[in-house]
Every structure is written in C-alpha cells, then in structure tokens.
N, C-alpha and C positions, 0 to 999 in steps of 0.2 A: 149573541154577538158582545163583543166589549168594544167601547169607546174610552180611549186614554187621550187625556189631555197635556198636552206638553208646553212648557210656556217660560220665558226668561224676559221680567219686566224690570223696569228701573225702581230703585229703592232711594235713590240720591236725596232726594226733597222729602218733606211731610208729605206734599200733596201725590208724590209718587206712589210712596208707602201706604198712605191711605188707599189708592186704586189698587196697587195691588194685594193689599190686603182686603178688600170688598170683594176681588175677584176670585181670592180663595176659597172666602167667605160662601158666594155664590157658589162654587164648585162642592163646599161640603155640604150646604143645606141641598143643593140638586140631587144629592144621593151617592157624591163621587166620593173613593177612597182616596188614601193620598197613599202612595207607592213609595215616594220619594218624594223632597220637597217640591221641587215644581213637577212633580209627574201624579196624575191624578187618572182614576179609571174608574168605571162605573157599565153594569154589567145593562143590555138593552135585548129585550125580547125579537125585536125583528127589525129590518132596516129601517122601517117607518118612525121607529123608535129614535132610533141612531140619527135620521134626518132631525126628528123634533128636539134634540138633544141640541144638536149643531146649531140649529136656529137659534136656543136659548142659551148657546154659551158665544154665539156671536153678536148677541144683544147685548150680553154683559162684559165684553171684551173693555179692557183700559184703552184709555188714548194713545200711549205707547206701550211699545215691548213687542214681543214676538209671541205669539201663541200658534202651537199647530196642532192637530188631531188628525189621531189613526185609528180604524178602526180595525179591528182582529177578529176574526171566528173563538168558539170556543176552544176549538181542537188547538189553534195556535198560542192560546193563552195556556192553557194548560202543559206546553212545551217549554215555558220560559223558566230559566233556569237562574238560582242565586249561586252568583258566584263567588264574593266575597264578603265575608263574616259571618255570625248566625243570626237565623232568621228572630224576629222581633214577636211579639207576643200576637199582636197585631195581623202579623204575615202569616202566621200559623194556622189563625183562626181562618182568616181570607181562603185558603186553600181548601177549607173543610167546605165552603160554602154551598148550600144546596139551592137550586134555582130549578122553580117550578114553573112550567109555561103552557 
C-alpha cells in the first residue's frame, strides 16, 4: 500500500512558514518521499500501517491549511505516468525500489 499526503499550507507570515516547514520535515522524518512540492508518499506494509501513519500525520497537522491523504495499492502506484518533462534522479531510483514484506 502507498499513502499519499497532499497539502496546501499558507506561508504568508513567518509563523505560517514555520508551521509548513515543520510539517514537511515531519513527513521527511517519517519516511515519506517528496513526489512534488506539496505531494509526499510512503509505502506501508498493510492497512494497519496506513492507519498508524494517518494517525501520526493527524497529530502533526499545522493549525491552518488543507491536508489530504490518499491510499493506493502497489498495482495502482505502478500505473502512475510521468506526463511532462524528464524524470529526475530521485524519480528514477524510486521506480526501482525493492520492498520486502
């Protein structure tokens, strides 16, 4: 299973920027990889792991902004297409990821 976190956070004030940075850093520290600027994803072994990480994201939510979570299967993730531009080094390595369950 893959868990995507998509967000749009306000960054107009210094405090809002700090909250947005803390949230992004939380996602990185929790094992998410950045797919785009406000789109992060991580692999989870089972439904229980997805629930655990959703709870962790919920606790780390900033006070303002919009955050959404999307759960997809490995098969659905594998069907993702890059439509514009060339793949970056990070995207090339992520597609070759080996997962041991």
